[in-house]
C-alpha positions in Angstrom: 0.8 -4.8 -31.6 1.7 -1.7 -29.7 -0.3 -0.3 -26.8 0.1 3.1 -25.3 -0.8 3.6 -21.7 -1.6 7.2 -20.7 -3.5 6.9 -17.5 -1.3 7.0 -14.4 1.8 7.9 -16.5 2.9 7.4 -20.0 4.6 4.3 -21.4 4.4 1.9 -24.4 4.0 -1.8 -24.4 4.7 -4.2 -27.3 3.2 -7.7 -27.2 2.8 -7.5 -23.5 6.3 -6.2 -22.7 7.0 -2.6 -21.6 9.4 -0.7 -23.9 11.4 1.0 -21.2 14.0 2.2 -23.8 11.4 4.8 -24.9 11.0 6.2 -21.4 13.6 8.9 -22.0 12.2 9.9 -25.4 9.7 12.4 -24.0 8.8 14.1 -27.2 8.2 10.8 -29.0 5.8 9.7 -26.2 4.2 13.1 -26.2 3.5 12.9 -29.9 2.0 9.4 -29.5 -0.2 10.6 -26.6 -1.6 13.6 -28.5 -2.4 11.4 -31.5 -3.9 8.6 -29.4 -6.2 11.1 -27.7 -7.2 12.6 -31.1 -8.1 9.3 -32.6 -9.6 9.4 -36.0 -9.6 13.2 -36.1 -5.9 13.3 -36.2 -3.8 16.5 -35.4 -2.6 19.0 -37.9 1.2 19.4 -38.2 0.9 23.1 -37.3 -0.8 22.2 -34.0 1.8 19.6 -33.2 4.6 22.2 -33.9 2.9 24.6 -31.4 2.7 21.8 -28.8 6.2 20.4 -28.9 8.5 23.1 -30.4 6.9 26.5 -29.4 10.3 28.2 -29.1 11.7 27.1 -32.5 11.2 28.9 -35.8 8.7 27.2 -38.2 11.4 25.7 -40.5 13.4 24.2 -37.7 10.2 23.0 -35.9 9.0 21.2 -39.1 12.4 19.6 -39.6 12.3 18.3 -36.0 8.8 16.9 -36.5 9.8 15.1 -39.7 12.9 13.7 -38.0 10.8 12.5 -35.0 8.2 10.8 -37.3 10.9 9.2 -39.4 12.8 8.0 -36.3 9.8 6.3 -34.8 9.1 4.5 -38.1 12.7 3.4 -38.4 13.0 2.4 -34.7 9.9 0.2 -34.8 10.6 -0.9 -38.4 6.9 -0.1 -39.3 6.6 2.2 -42.3 2.8 2.2 -41.8 2.9 3.5 -38.2 1.1 6.7 -39.2 -1.8 6.9 -41.7 -1.2 8.5 -45.1 -3.5 11.5 -44.5 -3.1 15.2 -44.4 -3.5 15.2 -40.6 -1.1 13.2 -38.4 -2.9 10.0 -37.3 -1.8 6.8 -35.7 -2.6 3.6 -37.5 -5.2 2.0 -35.2 -4.4 -1.5 -36.6 -0.9 -1.2 -35.2 -1.1 1.1 -32.2 -3.9 0.8 -29.6 -4.2 3.0 -26.5 -6.1 3.2 -23.2 -7.2 6.7 -23.9 -8.8 5.7 -27.3 -10.6 2.8 -25.5 -11.6 5.3 -22.8 -13.2 7.7 -25.3 -14.9 4.8 -27.1 -16.3 3.5 -23.8 -17.5 7.1 -23.0 -19.3 7.3 -26.4 -21.0 3.9 -25.8 -22.0 4.8 -22.3 -20.0 1.8 -20.9 -19.4 3.4 -17.4 -17.8 0.3 -16.0 -15.2 0.3 -18.8 -14.5 4.0 -18.3 -13.9 3.5 -14.6 -11.6 0.4 -15.1 -9.5 2.2 -17.7 -9.0 5.4 -15.6 -6.3 3.8 -13.3 -4.8 7.3 -12.6 -4.9 10.9 -13.9 -4.1 11.3 -17.6 -0.3 11.5 -18.2 0.2 11.7 -14.4 3.7 12.9 -13.7 4.7 13.1 -17.4 6.0 16.3 -18.8 8.1 17.7 -21.6 10.6 20.4 -21.1 10.1 23.7 -22.9 6.8 22.6 -24.4 4.2 24.8 -22.7 1.6 24.1 -25.4 1.8 20.4 -24.8 1.5 21.0 -21.0 -1.6 23.1 -21.5 -3.1 20.5 -23.8 -2.3 17.7 -21.3 -3.9 19.7 -18.4 -7.0 20.2 -20.4 -7.2 16.5 -21.4 -6.6 15.5 -17.8 -9.5 17.6 -16.6 -11.7 16.3 -19.3 -11.0 12.6 -18.6 -11.3 13.2 -14.8 -14.7 14.7 -15.4 -15.8 11.8 -17.5 -14.5 9.4 -14.9 -16.5 11.2 -12.2 -19.6 11.1 -14.4 -19.3 7.3 -14.9 -18.7 6.8 -11.1 -21.9 8.8 -10.4 -23.9 6.8 -13.0 -22.7 3.5 -11.5 -23.5 4.7 -8.0 -27.0 5.9 -9.1 -27.7 2.6 -10.9 -26.7 0.6 -7.8 -28.8 2.8 -5.6 -31.8 2.4 -7.9 -31.4 -1.4 -8.0 -31.3 -1.5 -4.2 -27.7 -2.9 -4.2 -26.7 -1.1 -1.0 -23.1 -2.2 -0.5 -22.3 -1.7 -4.2 -23.8 1.7 -4.0 -21.7 2.6 -1.0 -18.5 1.5 -2.8 -19.3 3.6 -6.0 -20.4 6.7 -4.0 -17.2 6.4 -1.9 -15.0 6.2 -5.0 -16.8 9.3 -6.3 -16.2 11.1 -3.0 -12.5 10.2 -3.2 -12.3 11.5 -6.8 -14.3 14.7 -6.0 -13.9 15.3 -2.3 -15.6 18.8 -2.5 -18.6 17.6 -4.5 -21.9 18.1 -2.7 -23.5 15.5 -5.0 -20.9 12.8 -4.0 -21.1 13.7 -0.3 -24.9 13.5 -0.3 -24.9 10.2 -2.2 -22.4 8.6 0.1 -24.2 9.8 3.2 -27.6 8.4 1.9 -26.0 5.2 0.8 -24.3 4.6 4.2 -27.5 5.3 6.0 -29.4 2.9 3.7 -27.2 0.0 4.7 -27.5 0.8 8.4 -24.3 2.8 8.9 -25.7 6.0 10.2 -22.8 6.8 12.4 -20.4 6.4 9.4 -22.7 8.6 7.3 -22.6 11.4 9.9 -18.9 11.1 10.2 -18.5 11.5 6.5 -20.7 14.5 6.5 -18.6 16.1 9.3 -15.4 15.5 7.3 -17.0 17.0 4.2 -18.0 20.1 6.1 -14.4 20.4 7.4 -13.0 20.0 3.9 -15.3 22.7 2.4 -14.5 25.1 5.2 -10.8 24.4 5.3 -10.0 24.1 1.6 -12.2 26.7 0.0 -13.6 28.7 2.9 -17.1 27.9 1.8 -20.4 27.0 3.3 -21.9 23.5 3.2 -24.7 22.9 0.7 -28.0 23.5 2.6 -29.3 20.1 1.3 -26.5 18.3 3.1 -27.0 20.2 6.3 -30.7 19.4 6.2 -30.0 15.7 5.5 -27.5 15.5 8.4 -30.0 17.2 10.7 -32.7 14.7 9.8 -30.4 11.7 10.3 -29.5 13.1 13.8 -33.2 13.4 14.7 -33.8 9.8 13.7 -31.0 8.7 16.0 -28.5 5.8 15.7 -29.3 2.5 14.0 -27.6 -0.9 14.3 -25.4 -1.8 11.3 -26.9 -4.3 8.9 -24.7 -7.2 7.8 -25.2 -8.3 4.2 -25.7 -11.8 5.4 -28.2 -11.0 8.1 -31.9 -10.4 7.5 -32.5 -8.9 11.0 -30.7 -5.8 12.2 -28.3 -6.5 15.0 -27.8 -10.1 16.5 -24.5 -10.7 14.7 -22.9 -13.9 16.1 -19.8 -13.3 18.2 -17.7 -15.6 16.1 -18.7 -14.0 12.8 -15.7 -12.4 10.9 -15.7 -8.6 10.7 -17.8 -7.0 7.9 -15.0 -6.0 5.5 -17.3 -3.7 3.5 -17.2 -1.3 6.4 -13.4 -1.1 6.3 -13.1 2.4 5.0 -14.9 3.9 8.1 -12.8 2.7 11.1 -14.6 2.4 14.4 -13.7 5.2 16.8 -11.9 3.6 19.7 -12.9 4.9 23.2 -9.4 6.1 24.3 -7.3 6.4 21.2 -4.6 8.6 19.8 -2.8 9.2 16.5 0.7 10.6 16.8 1.2 12.7 13.6 4.8 13.0 12.3 6.6 15.7 14.2 7.6 18.7 12.0 11.4 19.2 11.6 11.8 22.9 12.2 15.6 23.0 12.3 15.9 23.9 8.6 18.3 21.0 8.0 16.8 18.0 6.0 19.4 15.8 7.6 17.5 16.1 10.9 14.4 14.6 9.3 15.2 11.0 10.4 15.5 12.3 14.0 12.1 14.1 14.0 10.5 11.0 12.3 12.3 8.8 14.7 11.0 10.6 17.7 7.5 10.2 16.3 8.1 6.5 15.8 9.4 6.2 19.4 6.3 7.8 20.9 4.0 5.6 18.8 5.8 2.6 20.2 5.9 3.9 23.8 2.3 4.9 24.0 1.3 1.6 22.3 2.6 -0.3 25.3 0.2 1.6 27.6 -2.8 -0.5 28.8 -6.1 1.0 27.8 -4.8 3.2 25.1 -5.1 2.4 21.4 -2.5 4.0 19.2 -2.7 4.3 15.4 0.1 2.5 13.5 3.0 4.2 11.8 2.0 3.8 8.2 -1.5 5.4 8.8 -0.1 8.2 10.9 2.7 9.0 8.4 0.1 9.1 5.6 -0.7 12.6 6.9 2.8 13.9 6.9 2.7 17.4 5.5 -1.1 17.3 5.3 -3.1 20.5 5.8 -6.2 18.6 6.9 -7.8 19.7 10.1 -7.5 17.5 13.2 -11.1 16.4 13.1 -10.8 15.2 9.5 -7.7 13.2 10.3 -9.2 11.7 13.4 -12.3 10.7 11.4 -10.2 8.9 8.9 -8.1 7.1 11.5 -11.0 6.4 14.0 -9.3 8.1 17.0 -10.6 10.4 19.7 -7.4 12.5 20.0 -4.4 13.6 17.9 -0.9 14.4 19.0 1.0 16.9 16.9 4.3 18.6 17.5 7.6 19.9 16.2 11.3 19.3 16.8 14.1 21.8 16.6 17.7 20.5 17.0 20.5 22.9 17.5 23.8 21.1 18.0 23.3 18.9 21.1 20.2 20.8 22.2 16.6 19.8 21.6 13.4 21.8 21.6 10.2 19.8 21.3 6.8 21.4 21.2 3.8 19.1 21.6 0.0 19.4 21.9 -2.7 16.9 22.4 -6.0 17.8 20.7 -9.5 16.3 21.2 -11.0 15.6 17.8 -14.6 16.2 18.7 -14.3 19.9 19.4 -10.6 20.8 18.5 -9.9 21.5 22.2 -6.3 21.4 23.2 -6.2 18.9 26.2 -2.5 19.5 26.9 0.4 21.4 25.4 4.0 21.7 26.5 7.4 22.8 25.3 10.4 20.6 26.3 14.1 21.7 26.1 16.8 19.2 26.9 20.2 17.9 25.9 20.2 15.2 23.1 22.0 12.9 25.6 18.8 13.0 27.8 16.4 12.2 24.9 15.1 9.1 26.8 14.1 11.3 29.8 12.4 13.7 27.4 10.4 10.8 25.7 9.2 9.6 29.1 8.1 13.0 30.1 6.1 13.5 26.9 4.6 10.0 27.1 3.5 10.2 30.7 2.1 13.7 30.2 -0.1 12.4 27.3 -1.2 9.4 29.4 -2.1 11.8 32.3 -4.0 14.1 29.9 -6.0 11.1 28.6 -6.5 9.8 32.2 -5.3 6.4 31.2 -4.2 4.3 34.2 -0.8 2.8 33.7 -0.7 -0.9 34.5 1.6 -3.8 33.9 1.8 -6.2 31.0 3.4 -9.6 31.6 4.8 -12.4 29.5 2.5 -15.4 29.1 2.8 -17.5 32.3 4.3 -14.7 34.4 3.0 -14.2 37.9 1.5 -11.0 39.0 4.2 -10.5 41.5 7.1 -11.0 39.1 8.6 -7.5 39.4 11.2 -8.2 36.7 8.5 -8.3 34.0 6.8 -5.0 34.6 6.1 -3.1 31.4 8.4 -0.1 30.9 6.7 2.9 29.5 9.9 4.1 28.1 13.0 2.0 27.5 16.0 3.7 29.0 19.0 1.8 27.6 22.4 2.9 28.7 23.4 3.9 25.2 25.0 7.0 23.9 23.2 9.7 22.0 25.4 8.9 19.0 24.3 5.2 19.0 20.7 6.2 19.4 20.8 8.6 16.5 22.4 5.9 14.3 19.6 3.6 15.2 17.0 6.2 14.3 18.7 6.8 10.9 18.7 3.0 10.3 14.9 2.7 11.1 14.2 5.7 8.9 15.7 4.0 5.9 14.2 0.6 6.8 10.7 2.2 7.0 11.1 3.7 3.6 11.7 0.2 2.1 14.0 2.0 -0.4 15.3 -1.0 -2.3 18.5 -3.0 -1.8 20.8 0.0 -1.6 18.6 1.7 1.0 18.4 -1.5 3.1 22.2 -1.9 3.1 22.6 1.6 4.2 20.2 1.0 7.0 22.2 -2.1 7.9 25.3 0.0 8.1 23.7 2.4 10.5 22.5 -0.4 12.8 25.9 -2.1 12.7 27.6 1.2 13.6 25.2 1.6 16.5 26.1 -1.9 17.7 29.8 -1.3 17.3 29.4 1.7 19.6 27.0 -0.1 22.0 27.3 -3.9 21.8 24.4 -4.3 24.3 21.9 -2.3 22.3 19.1 -4.8 21.8 17.0 -2.7 19.5 19.8 -2.1 17.1 20.4 -5.9 16.9 16.6 -6.3 16.2 17.1 -3.8 13.4 19.9 -5.8 11.9 17.7 -8.9 11.9 14.9 -7.0 10.1 17.2 -5.7 7.4 18.7 -9.2 6.7 15.2 -10.7 6.5 14.1 -8.1 3.9 17.3 -8.5 1.9 16.5 -12.2 1.7 12.8 -11.7 0.9 13.4 -9.3 -1.9 16.3 -11.2 -3.4 19.0 -8.6 -2.6 21.2 -11.3 -1.2 21.7 -15.0 -0.8 18.7 -16.2 1.1 20.5 -18.8 3.2 23.1 -16.4 4.4 20.7 -13.5 4.9 18.3 -15.5 7.0 21.1 -17.0 9.0 22.3 -13.5 9.8 18.7 -12.4 10.6 18.2 -15.3 13.0 21.5 -14.7 14.8 20.8 -11.0 15.3 17.2 -11.7 16.6 18.5 -14.2 19.1 21.2 -11.8 20.2 18.5 -9.1 20.7 16.4 -11.5 22.8 19.4 -12.5 24.9 19.9 -8.8 25.7 16.3 -8.0 26.3 13.6 -10.7 26.4 10.9 -8.0 26.9 11.6 -6.4 23.5 8.5 -7.2 21.3 10.3 -6.3 18.0 13.0 -8.9 18.8 10.3 -11.6 19.2 8.8 -10.5 15.8 12.1 -10.6 14.1 12.8 -14.1 15.3 9.3 -15.4 14.4 9.7 -13.9 10.9 12.7 -16.1 10.3 11.2 -19.1 12.0 8.3 -19.5 9.6 9.9 -18.1 6.4 13.1 -20.0 6.6 13.0 -22.7 9.3 9.4 -23.7 8.7 9.0 -23.8 12.5 5.3 -22.8 12.3 4.3 -23.4 16.0 7.4 -21.7 17.4 6.8 -18.7 15.1 3.1 -18.4 16.2 4.2 -18.5 19.9 6.7 -15.8 19.3 4.2 -13.6 17.5 1.7 -13.9 20.2 4.3 -13.1 22.9 5.2 -10.0 20.9 1.5 -8.9 20.9 1.3 -9.6 24.6 4.3 -7.4 25.2 3.2 -4.6 22.9 -0.5 -4.6 21.9 0.1 -1.9 19.3 2.8 -3.8 17.3 1.2 -4.0 13.9 3.9 -6.3 12.5 3.1 -9.0 15.0 -0.5 -9.3 13.8 0.5 -8.7 10.1 3.1 -11.5 10.0 1.1 -13.9 12.2 -1.7 -13.5 9.6 0.8 -14.6 6.9 2.0 -17.5 9.0 -1.5 -18.7 9.7 -2.5 -18.3 6.0 0.4 -20.3 4.8 -0.9 -23.2 6.9 -4.4 -22.9 5.4 -5.9 -21.4 8.6 -7.7 -18.7 6.7 -10.3 -17.5 9.2 -7.6 -17.0 11.9 -5.5 -15.3 9.3 -8.3 -12.9 8.4 -8.9 -12.1 12.1 -5.2 -11.2 12.6 -5.1 -9.1 9.4 -8.1 -7.2 10.6 -6.4 -6.7 14.0 -3.5 -5.2 12.0 -5.8 -3.0 10.0 -7.6 -1.8 13.2 -4.1 -0.5 14.4 -3.0 0.8 11.0 -6.2 1.5 8.9 -4.5 3.3 6.0 -1.6 0.9 5.5 -1.6 -0.4 1.9 0.6 -3.3 3.1 -2.3 -4.5 5.3 -4.8 -4.0 2.4 -2.5 -6.1 0.1 -2.3 -8.8 2.8 -6.1 -9.0 3.1 -6.4 -9.2 -0.7 -3.8 -12.0 -0.8 -5.5 -14.0 2.0 -8.9 -13.8 0.3 -7.4 -14.8 -3.0 -5.8 -17.9 -1.4 -9.0 -18.6 0.4 -10.8 -18.6 -3.0 -12.9 -15.5 -2.1 -12.2 -13.3 -5.1 -15.0 -10.8 -4.5 -13.7 -9.9 -1.0 -10.2 -9.8 -2.4 -11.1 -7.4 -5.2 -12.9 -5.0 -2.8 -9.8 -4.8 -0.6 -7.3 -4.5 -3.4 -9.3 -1.7 -5.1 -9.3 0.2 -1.8 -5.6 -0.4 -1.5 -5.0 1.0 -4.9 -6.9 4.1 -4.0 -4.5 4.6 -1.1 -1.4 3.5 -3.1 -1.9 3.6 -6.9 1.6 2.2 -7.6 1.2 -0.9 -5.4 2.6 -3.7 -7.6 1.4 -6.3 -5.1 -2.1 -5.0 -5.2 -2.2 -5.3 -9.0 -0.6 -8.8 -8.7 -3.2 -10.2 -6.4 -6.0 -8.4 -8.3 -4.9 -10.2 -11.4 -5.3 -13.6 -9.6 -8.7 -12.6 -8.2 -9.9 -11.8 -11.7 -8.6 -15.1 -12.9 -10.7 -16.9 -10.3 -13.8 -15.0 -11.6 -13.0 -15.8 -15.2 -12.3 -12.2 -16.0 -9.4 -13.0 -18.2 -8.9 -9.6 -19.9 -9.0 -7.8 -16.6 -6.6 -10.3 -15.1 -4.0 -9.9 -17.8 -4.3 -6.1 -17.7 -3.8 -6.0 -13.9 -0.8 -8.3 -14.1 0.7 -6.2 -17.0 0.5 -3.3 -14.6 2.1 -5.3 -11.8 5.0 -6.4 -14.1 5.4 -2.8 -15.3 5.9 -1.7 -11.7 8.0 -4.5 -10.3 9.7 -6.2 -13.2 10.6 -9.8 -13.5 8.8 -11.1 -10.4 5.4 -10.2 -11.6 6.3 -11.0 -15.2 6.2 -14.6 -13.9 2.7 -14.1 -12.7 1.8 -12.5 -16.0 3.2 -15.6 -17.8 1.0 -17.8 -15.6 -2.0 -15.7 -16.6 -1.2 -16.0 -20.3 -0.8 -19.8 -19.9 -4.1 -20.4 -18.1 -6.0 -18.1 -20.5 -4.8 -19.8 -23.6 -1.8 -17.8 -24.8 1.0 -20.4 -24.1 3.3 -18.8 -26.7 3.3 -15.4 -24.8 3.8 -17.3 -21.5 6.8 -19.2 -22.9 8.5 -16.1 -24.2 8.4 -14.6 -20.7 9.6 -17.8 -19.1 12.5 -18.0 -21.4 13.7 -14.6 -20.3 13.0 -15.4 -16.6 15.1 -18.5 -16.4 18.2 -16.5 -17.4 19.2 -16.0 -13.8 22.1 -13.8 -14.7 19.7 -11.3 -16.1 17.1 -11.9 -13.4 19.0 -12.9 -10.2 16.3 -11.6 -7.8 13.4 -13.8 -9.1 12.5 -16.4 -6.5 12.1 -20.0 -7.8 8.5 -19.9 -6.5 7.5 -17.5 -9.2 9.1 -19.3 -12.1 7.5 -22.6 -10.8 4.1 -20.8 -10.9 4.6 -20.0 -14.6 5.5 -23.6 -15.4 2.5 -24.8 -13.5 0.3 -22.6 -15.6 1.8 -24.1 -18.7 1.1 -27.6 -17.4 4.8 -28.5 -17.4 4.9 -30.4 -14.1 8.5 -31.5 -14.1 10.1 -28.1 -14.4 7.6 -26.7 -11.9 8.7 -29.2 -9.3 12.3 -28.7 -10.2 12.0 -25.0 -9.5 10.1 -25.6 -6.3 12.8 -28.0 -5.1 15.4 -25.4 -5.9 13.4 -22.9 -3.8 13.3 -25.4 -0.9 17.0 -26.1 -1.1 17.8 -22.4 -1.2 15.1 -21.5 1.4 13.9 -18.8 -1.0 11.6 -16.4 0.8 8.4 -16.9 -1.0 8.3 -20.7 -0.6 6.1 -20.0 2.4 3.0 -19.6 0.3 3.3 -22.9 -1.6 0.6 -24.9 0.2 -2.3 -22.4 -0.3 -1.4 -20.7 -3.6 -4.2 -21.5 -6.1 -1.7 -21.4 -9.0 -0.3 -24.7 -7.7 -3.6 -26.5 -7.5 -2.7 -28.6 -10.6 0.3 -30.0 -8.8 -1.6 -31.5 -5.9 -2.3 -34.8 -7.6 1.4 -35.4 -8.1 3.1 -37.7 -5.5 5.9 -35.2 -5.2 3.5 -32.6 -3.8 2.9 -34.3 -0.4 6.6 -34.9 0.1 7.5 -31.3 -0.5 4.9 -30.1 2.0 6.0 -32.6 4.7 9.6 -31.4 4.4 8.3 -27.9 5.0 6.5 -28.9 8.1 3.1 -28.7 6.4 0.4 -31.3 6.1 -0.6 -32.0 2.4 
């Protein structure tokens, strides 16, 4: 059985496996997409000629169509691929499609199915060269399906509102507002829904953002009904937020975990700033790493200032190139001020223009132009950082390592690191970090490593470059781009070297802790190092993020959730943090919480393979087998062999052992799949109930210190192995209690 996927792209799957060989056959996929959307109506040959061969004469175009149809029948060895009718029609018994299912769900009024199927715009990013007719048809179909998707979201939102399901109503209205940000209906519905669950402040913030969008994007005036609603809410005054588990407003216990359902509306921190990516105005794209690097540096420097909360890099860079107004950005990030600027580099001269804007009234609190030599970039950074702090009236104070005395002058926080390194070494470091932040696969990571190593060759005492080397080696091990034992050993050596050079460097403590729990299984030491990093740099998102993973892997779920929320408070738009929250909730056997966070993550990052992976496991916990397999199919299509193992597990536990075994047979060919960690293959065998090979692969992972062995204890897929005597022995060797 073939299945054509048209939402979020265009690709074909046969018996659960994506046919990537067809990805280059654009006209073949276009033909299938048109016919799938047409369904039983079919499409005349004349229409198809106009869509796909508008520049050819009729004779040549008809010949091309015949050849294409013949080629598809021969390639798939299915003579009955198309129906024997006057119109071109796909044989529905042989080819299914998401767009056909979408239209069927629309006809049946199954709004939930419509929303689930619409995982992205119709034929998103898919085009056919010199086929204007097809492009116009695709645009029309895209608009039609998007309208249907919005109608279904609205229906689900209204039904939830009518049933008094406040939190569910907020989620549906929010999704509709994301799909149609200029819709007055969506804005009104979300404002009312937020107010109904006791989140009046969030309701008013959304109304303000909507007003800005209408004014900025279309130059229009806000619907009078919304203006009247906002005025009435302001007259009523603030209300305390209602927790779903509390019958009385307010009185939330101090030790109660944060209410995750309010995650999309970050709390505005009293003194807080988002540093937006500085614009590179030099005209040379090769200077982009430098302008991005300067932004990164200021995020890190300001983050070490006591009393100032700084938005994390991922969330700040989500607005790179954005035309949104400052107030809208600040609302989304939960900050009171926004720093924006530009960098022009001419030879060894720098010109940096910066302004700090108060979000509430768009008032410029401070603006300055800096000109300096590249060699004095550290002086320039300190001038900018101290000017911002002064404008915000934040008192600089000291941060000490745990156990340090107040008089220990050697441990005073440095607002700006001033290493005695050359401008050339510093720029090499920035280029390495630029590539590392992009997570651009094995080749990109190795290029980043080369930049860091060149920086160290020039300046052997450059602690931050050594920390960068550690970070790269750790990722090369985690993602299977090198031998784990060797990569982790190199990562640890570089982290220790960085700490020997600078014990106050938070990122060096994070780098060492990363290796300690992933490779050494030194859980307590890793936790201490992560907490030291947080004490040194309160804005270091990675310290909270990785500590959450470390705690989760020991089964300390509530502590892990608290650390993950700390990471999200610093970096509210990071899909990595959203994925982590989803994973923790899956492993804590809280699938509803996991699904909510993972769906939010997919709205931020529709191509997040990890989000689809964990969503699949959450659906399995809820017994939603079809949805689970579909989500893991999408994960495997995005990431390849790693998530194919998870798909095999899903097939196995939902009764299709034959499909699972076919995938496993391909996976165990390590020459074809050298990057698949033994952990994942063991999971597939556990799903099949084949205990001996499952343990054999886990033992292999332990011997090789494969990166994903750290999740063994708490991964639900391994529950069936817990009764085996080998289970306790494996955990004890990993420093974990059974």
